[in-house]
N, C-alpha and C positions, 0 to 999 in steps of 0.2 A: 190492605193498606199498609204502607210502611210508615215508620215514625216520621219520615222525612215529610210526608204529604200533610199531616196534621200541623206540624210546623210551619210550613210555608203557607198553608191556609189560613192559620191564625195570622201570620205576618201580612198576607194579602188583606184580610178584614182590618187589621189595624191601620195599614198604610191607607185604605179607603176611607176609613173614619176621620183620620188626621189630615186628609187632603183639604177640608172644609174648615179646619181649625184656626185658630189665630196664628199668623205667622210668627208672632213674638213669643208663642208658646210651644211651636211645634215645628221641627226640622222639616218634617215632610210638607208642611202648609208652606214653609219659608221657600223650600225648593220649587214647589208649584207656583208660587207668586213670582219667582224668577223666570219662569218659562221652561218650555221643552228643551231649548238648546243647554240651559244650564243642567238639567237633568242628565241629558245625554253626556254633557262633559264630565259630570261625576261618575258615570259608568265607565267612561274611558279612563279616567284618573285610576279608579279602583282596580281596573283590568291591568294597568301598568303596574301599580303597586303589587298586585298579586304576582305578576311575572317576576318583578325584582325580588320579591321574597322567595320565590322559588328558586331563582338563579343563584341566591346567596345562600341556600340550603337553611333558611330561617323558617323552620317548621311551625313555630307559634304565630311568627308573622303572617305566614302565608294561610293559616286557619283565620286570623282576625281578617286580613284582606280579602280573602274569599267570601267571608260573612258580609263584609262591607259591599263586595261586588254583588252578591246575591240580593242585598237589601236594595241597593240603587237600581239594579235591573228590575225589581219588583215595582219600584217607584215608576220608573219609565214604562213599564208594562200597563201600570194603572193609569197614568197619564195618557196612554194611547188607547185606553179602553180594550185592553187585550186581557182577559182573564187567564190566570195561571193555568186553569183547565186546559185551555186551548194549547198552550205550549207542552204540557204533558201529553195532550192527545198526538201532538207532532211527533215527540219522542217515541211514543208508542207506535205510531205509524211506522217510523224508521227501525224499530227494534226487529233484529234478525236480518237486516240488510247491511251489507258491507259498507262501511263508510266511503270507500272508493266507488262502489257502484252507486251509491246515494248521491254523491257529488256529482258524479258523471251524467246523472239523470236531470240534473238541473238545467234550466235554459241557459244559455250564455249571456 
């Protein structure tokens, strides 16, 4: 197990606990109260901000925005009841396969 997995597992558990919290006391609960569209919007915003930081050679900005992107993606996955383990299993399945070959194998 890498150090990445326990960090993301702890984050997943924290997000799950906070979904039912008071929206006035928890950002995760507030996002959930606003609905799936708002959560998805935040993922998109953080993705764009990550791209901007990368394109402006803002290393520290990219680190921060990437953390925000991972966080919001995990909030979205939790809202859709998709465990992180399922995403990791998909990455494991794709390991050793050319990205071009994997993409070509997908249905149109």
